[in-house]
Backbone bond lengths (Angstrom), bond angles and torsions (degrees), N, CA, C in turn:
res aa  C-N    CA-C-N  psi(-1)  N-CA   C-N-CA  omega(-1)  CA-C   N-CA-C  phi
1 M - - - 1.439 - - 1.531 111.06 -
2 R 1.324 116.15 -39.11 1.460 119.30 -179.01 1.517 111.21 -63.68
3 H 1.329 116.48 -33.55 1.467 118.49 -179.88 1.528 110.56 -64.61
4 R 1.307 117.88 -35.09 1.463 120.51 178.86 1.525 110.87 -69.24
5 M 1.321 117.08 -36.69 1.469 120.43 176.16 1.530 109.98 -64.74
6 A 1.317 116.00 -44.22 1.469 120.00 179.59 1.527 110.33 -62.83
7 V 1.323 116.94 -42.69 1.462 120.65 178.51 1.526 109.95 -62.33
8 A 1.318 117.77 -41.24 1.468 120.71 -179.78 1.530 110.80 -60.76
9 V 1.319 117.31 -43.16 1.466 120.64 179.70 1.529 110.48 -65.46
10 L 1.326 116.86 -46.78 1.470 120.61 179.24 1.527 111.25 -62.10
11 A 1.332 116.45 -41.12 1.467 120.18 179.96 1.529 111.29 -66.66
12 L 1.321 117.16 -35.83 1.462 119.91 177.41 1.528 110.66 -63.65
13 V 1.322 116.84 -42.55 1.464 120.44 176.72 1.529 109.90 -62.12
14 G 1.330 116.67 -44.84 1.461 120.89 178.35 1.520 112.34 -62.01
15 L 1.322 116.42 -38.63 1.461 121.19 178.23 1.522 110.84 -63.52
16 L 1.313 117.30 -44.31 1.463 120.76 178.47 1.524 111.08 -63.55
17 L 1.321 116.64 -43.81 1.468 121.20 179.34 1.530 110.89 -62.56
18 S 1.321 116.84 -47.99 1.468 121.00 -179.89 1.521 111.76 -63.56
19 T 1.324 116.32 -36.38 1.462 120.26 177.76 1.528 110.24 -63.89
20 Y 1.317 116.59 -41.81 1.466 121.08 176.68 1.534 110.52 -58.41
21 L 1.338 116.52 -47.42 1.466 120.16 -179.66 1.531 111.49 -66.24
22 L 1.319 116.86 -37.45 1.467 120.09 178.21 1.525 111.01 -67.03
23 L 1.315 117.34 -42.32 1.467 120.21 177.83 1.526 110.63 -61.50
24 Y 1.336 116.81 -37.95 1.465 120.04 175.16 1.533 109.96 -62.09
25 K 1.311 115.52 -49.76 1.473 120.33 -176.81 1.527 111.45 -60.47
26 L 1.322 116.78 -33.56 1.463 121.26 -179.64 1.531 112.80 -85.23
27 G 1.330 116.51 -1.55 1.451 120.59 175.25 1.517 115.29 86.15
28 F 1.331 117.56 17.91 1.461 120.71 -178.62 1.520 113.94 -92.01
29 T 1.312 117.24 -4.71 1.474 120.36 178.27 1.520 108.06 -128.98
30 G 1.302 114.92 169.01 1.459 120.07 174.14 1.517 109.56 -79.40
31 P 1.317 116.46 -153.70 1.468 120.21 179.50 1.522 111.01 -61.03
32 L 1.316 115.11 150.30 1.458 120.33 177.47 1.521 110.23 -68.16
33 V 1.303 116.00 138.93 1.457 121.28 174.50 1.525 105.70 -87.38
34 C 1.328 115.23 104.95 1.465 118.43 -171.72 1.524 112.63 -142.98
35 G 1.285 118.38 0.16 1.458 119.30 -176.89 1.521 110.41 96.84
36 A 1.306 114.94 -175.56 1.469 120.98 -176.55 1.522 112.08 -70.95
37 G 1.303 115.98 151.89 1.457 121.16 172.45 1.511 116.35 101.62
38 G 1.302 118.77 -19.77 1.457 120.21 177.91 1.520 114.74 67.57
39 S 1.334 117.63 22.16 1.463 120.31 -178.20 1.519 112.46 -61.26
40 C 1.332 116.66 -38.59 1.462 119.63 -178.57 1.528 111.10 -63.77
41 E 1.315 115.84 -45.91 1.467 119.03 179.32 1.529 110.51 -64.94
42 R 1.310 116.07 -37.96 1.475 119.37 178.48 1.525 110.68 -61.38
43 V 1.322 116.60 -42.44 1.464 120.68 178.89 1.525 109.85 -67.51
44 Q 1.326 116.77 -47.72 1.463 121.12 -175.86 1.529 112.86 -64.96
45 T 1.328 117.59 -32.70 1.468 120.42 -177.42 1.523 112.83 -96.38
46 S 1.325 117.27 3.12 1.464 119.73 178.79 1.531 109.98 -71.03
47 Q 1.310 115.58 169.17 1.475 120.03 178.37 1.525 111.32 -63.31
48 W 1.329 117.09 -19.48 1.464 120.94 179.81 1.523 112.09 -92.44
49 G 1.319 117.97 5.31 1.460 122.13 176.42 1.518 112.37 -74.85
50 V 1.334 115.79 -7.91 1.465 122.18 177.31 1.522 107.32 -126.37
51 F 1.328 116.40 134.84 1.462 121.90 179.75 1.521 108.50 -130.89
52 L 1.322 116.07 122.17 1.471 122.42 -178.39 1.535 111.58 52.51
53 G 1.323 115.88 40.48 1.449 121.69 174.71 1.522 116.04 84.83
54 L 1.315 117.55 -3.17 1.468 120.45 179.69 1.531 109.74 -119.39
55 P 1.323 116.97 145.72 1.469 118.48 173.95 1.531 109.88 -58.32
56 V 1.320 116.38 140.70 1.464 120.65 -179.51 1.531 110.38 -55.83
57 A 1.319 117.48 -36.53 1.465 120.67 179.72 1.533 111.81 -60.94
58 A 1.329 117.84 -28.24 1.466 120.54 177.90 1.523 110.60 -64.82
59 Y 1.328 116.68 -35.30 1.467 120.05 175.78 1.521 110.28 -66.91
60 G 1.328 115.72 -36.28 1.462 119.42 175.45 1.511 111.47 -63.10
61 V 1.341 116.29 -46.06 1.466 120.32 178.46 1.526 109.82 -58.76
62 G 1.315 116.75 -49.29 1.467 120.53 -179.86 1.517 113.13 -63.05
63 G 1.323 115.94 -43.05 1.461 120.01 -179.09 1.518 112.72 -66.19
64 Y 1.326 116.13 -48.36 1.464 118.79 179.56 1.526 111.35 -66.18
65 L 1.335 117.16 -34.63 1.461 120.35 177.59 1.535 110.54 -64.78
66 A 1.330 116.60 -42.37 1.470 120.60 178.05 1.530 110.64 -63.68
67 I 1.326 116.65 -43.87 1.465 120.36 179.42 1.527 110.43 -63.79
68 L 1.323 116.45 -44.37 1.465 120.45 178.50 1.529 110.33 -60.32
69 G 1.328 116.74 -44.33 1.463 120.44 179.61 1.517 112.74 -61.44
70 V 1.327 116.99 -44.12 1.467 120.41 179.65 1.530 110.35 -66.85
71 A 1.343 117.02 -41.22 1.466 119.83 179.16 1.524 110.70 -62.05
72 L 1.329 117.15 -43.30 1.466 120.57 179.02 1.531 111.33 -67.77
73 L 1.325 116.92 -38.24 1.460 120.49 175.71 1.527 109.68 -60.66
74 G 1.336 116.13 -43.00 1.457 120.74 -179.21 1.511 113.99 -66.09
75 L 1.310 117.55 -15.31 1.460 121.45 176.82 1.527 112.34 -86.90
76 Q 1.324 116.74 -12.67 1.467 120.66 179.86 1.523 109.42 -70.82
77 E 1.316 115.95 146.44 1.463 122.04 -173.32 1.529 113.43 -52.14
78 R 1.309 117.42 -43.85 1.470 118.48 -176.28 1.524 113.26 -70.53
79 W 1.359 117.69 -15.92 1.465 121.43 -179.69 1.528 113.08 -107.33
80 Q 1.316 118.65 -6.32 1.455 121.95 -172.44 1.526 113.94 -57.24
81 D 1.309 117.47 -40.66 1.464 120.83 -176.12 1.524 113.32 -96.10
82 R 1.315 116.51 7.21 1.465 120.04 -178.57 1.522 110.34 -99.12
83 A 1.310 116.50 146.11 1.467 122.16 -177.24 1.526 113.08 -84.42
84 E 1.322 118.28 -19.01 1.460 120.66 -174.05 1.525 113.93 -55.19
85 P 1.351 119.21 -47.53 1.469 117.30 -179.40 1.536 113.03 -58.28
86 T 1.306 117.15 -38.64 1.462 119.90 179.52 1.524 110.40 -68.28
87 R 1.303 118.02 -38.02 1.480 120.97 175.20 1.524 110.12 -62.65
88 W 1.329 116.55 -44.20 1.473 120.29 179.16 1.520 110.67 -62.69
89 L 1.337 116.52 -40.54 1.465 120.13 178.01 1.524 110.93 -62.07
90 A 1.319 116.76 -42.60 1.469 120.57 179.30 1.531 109.96 -64.47
91 W 1.315 117.03 -42.02 1.460 120.09 -179.56 1.524 111.03 -66.63
92 L 1.314 116.77 -49.54 1.466 120.37 -179.02 1.528 111.72 -61.60
93 S 1.325 116.29 -46.29 1.465 118.55 -178.88 1.523 111.31 -70.89
94 G 1.320 117.98 -30.60 1.469 120.68 174.75 1.520 111.33 -64.30
95 A 1.335 116.50 -42.57 1.466 120.32 176.33 1.527 110.12 -64.40
96 G 1.341 116.53 -41.86 1.456 120.64 177.47 1.518 112.15 -62.87
97 L 1.313 116.58 -39.09 1.462 120.64 178.65 1.526 110.85 -66.66
98 A 1.321 117.27 -41.58 1.467 120.34 178.22 1.531 110.46 -61.41
99 F 1.326 117.29 -43.50 1.463 121.24 177.93 1.525 110.23 -63.87
100 T 1.317 116.67 -38.91 1.464 121.69 178.91 1.522 111.43 -63.92
101 V 1.317 117.17 -40.56 1.476 120.47 177.97 1.530 109.41 -61.23
102 Y 1.321 116.69 -42.95 1.466 121.26 176.46 1.534 110.76 -59.86
103 L 1.338 116.80 -44.50 1.463 120.54 -179.78 1.529 111.66 -66.26
104 K 1.321 117.30 -37.82 1.473 120.38 177.49 1.526 109.94 -64.34
105 Y 1.328 116.67 -39.19 1.464 120.69 175.84 1.532 109.86 -58.42
106 L 1.319 116.69 -46.67 1.461 120.52 179.26 1.520 111.57 -60.92
107 E 1.316 116.87 -44.66 1.463 119.98 179.57 1.524 111.27 -59.69
108 L 1.322 115.98 -47.32 1.464 120.10 -174.38 1.520 113.95 -74.89
109 F 1.337 117.22 -40.11 1.465 119.84 -169.64 1.524 115.21 -111.48
110 R 1.309 118.47 -11.25 1.466 120.61 178.60 1.531 111.68 -115.72
111 I 1.321 116.68 -47.21 1.459 121.00 -177.12 1.532 110.46 -86.35
112 H 1.306 116.32 -29.72 1.477 123.07 -177.59 1.527 111.66 59.40
113 A 1.326 114.86 42.11 1.459 122.50 175.85 1.526 106.99 -153.96
114 V 1.314 115.61 148.62 1.464 120.28 -179.89 1.527 108.99 -122.48
115 C 1.301 114.68 122.59 1.464 122.06 177.59 1.525 108.56 -84.30
116 R 1.310 116.33 123.15 1.471 120.38 -179.34 1.521 111.94 -62.68
117 W 1.327 116.95 -38.41 1.462 120.16 177.87 1.521 110.87 -63.76
118 C 1.322 116.38 -36.70 1.466 120.61 178.56 1.525 110.63 -68.07
119 V 1.322 116.84 -34.44 1.470 120.61 175.95 1.531 109.58 -64.94
120 V 1.323 116.98 -42.61 1.469 119.91 177.34 1.522 110.07 -60.88
121 S 1.322 117.04 -43.29 1.458 120.60 177.86 1.528 110.94 -62.00
122 A 1.320 116.91 -40.22 1.469 120.68 178.41 1.529 110.96 -62.77
123 V 1.317 116.38 -40.46 1.473 120.12 177.54 1.530 109.72 -65.24
124 L 1.325 117.02 -41.98 1.466 120.79 -179.86 1.529 111.70 -62.23
125 I 1.329 117.93 -48.29 1.466 119.51 -177.12 1.525 110.71 -68.89
126 T 1.331 116.80 -32.57 1.466 119.84 175.90 1.526 109.87 -65.78
127 A 1.329 116.83 -42.95 1.467 120.63 178.15 1.524 110.86 -63.82
128 I 1.330 116.94 -42.74 1.462 120.62 178.84 1.523 110.25 -60.82
129 F 1.324 116.80 -43.15 1.464 120.56 178.78 1.527 110.20 -62.86
130 G 1.324 117.14 -46.05 1.464 120.61 179.54 1.518 112.64 -61.61
131 V 1.322 116.87 -44.14 1.464 120.86 178.63 1.526 110.29 -64.83
132 S 1.330 116.97 -38.81 1.469 120.40 178.52 1.520 111.19 -64.72
133 L 1.332 116.60 -42.27 1.469 119.50 177.77 1.522 110.84 -64.28
134 A 1.330 116.69 -39.85 1.465 120.12 176.95 1.525 110.14 -62.57
135 G 1.329 116.79 -38.62 1.462 120.54 176.64 1.515 112.08 -64.07
136 L 1.333 116.86 -38.96 1.465 120.27 176.45 1.519 110.75 -63.35
137 K 1.321 115.99 -45.28 1.466 120.74 -178.82 1.523 110.00 -63.29
138 K 1.330 116.56 -44.72 1.455 120.54 179.66 1.526 110.44 -62.78
139 G 1.318 116.49 -41.55 1.459 120.80 179.20 1.510 112.48 -61.60
140 K 1.327 116.95 -38.74 1.466 120.25 178.54 1.516 110.77 -68.44
141 S 1.340 117.47 -39.46 1.461 118.88 -179.73 1.524 111.39 -68.93
142 V 1.344 116.90 -35.87 1.453 120.41 177.55 1.527 109.92 -66.87
143 M 1.325 116.80 -44.04 1.462 120.34 -179.84 1.520 110.69 -67.14
144 G 1.331 116.55 -33.06 1.468 119.54 178.99 1.506 112.66 -67.03
145 H 1.333 118.42 -24.23 1.453 121.87 -179.54 1.524 113.06 -97.73
146 A 1.314 116.08 -0.95 1.467 118.96 -177.62 1.503 112.38 -73.50
């Protein structure tokens, strides 16, 4: 249960971060607050800032929102003792992590700039994946002793 709470908190932070980047991409904010060098803006305005017609940040918003929703669902009484929410969290965060690895590759080897906000998002999705896997492992050990 604690792993789902931790995932919910991490996903909420990721959702807020992705929303900030999406609002920037859509022109609702001024320059990104990212430190010296403009790396974040360079990444966000690159040709890879859009994937399949949508800003990459929109996928972050959708992904973190889905993870947050599943984590909160898994905290509800009728889902607390069921393994499905934790499996869904592992699957969703695994897909998010795979997409993040692809984006990090683009930043490092195609764009030649690293967005600090994107690094924070990468750390968040990696943590969510790790916590979800730990929840799966814990769930199996609990079920094995039942």
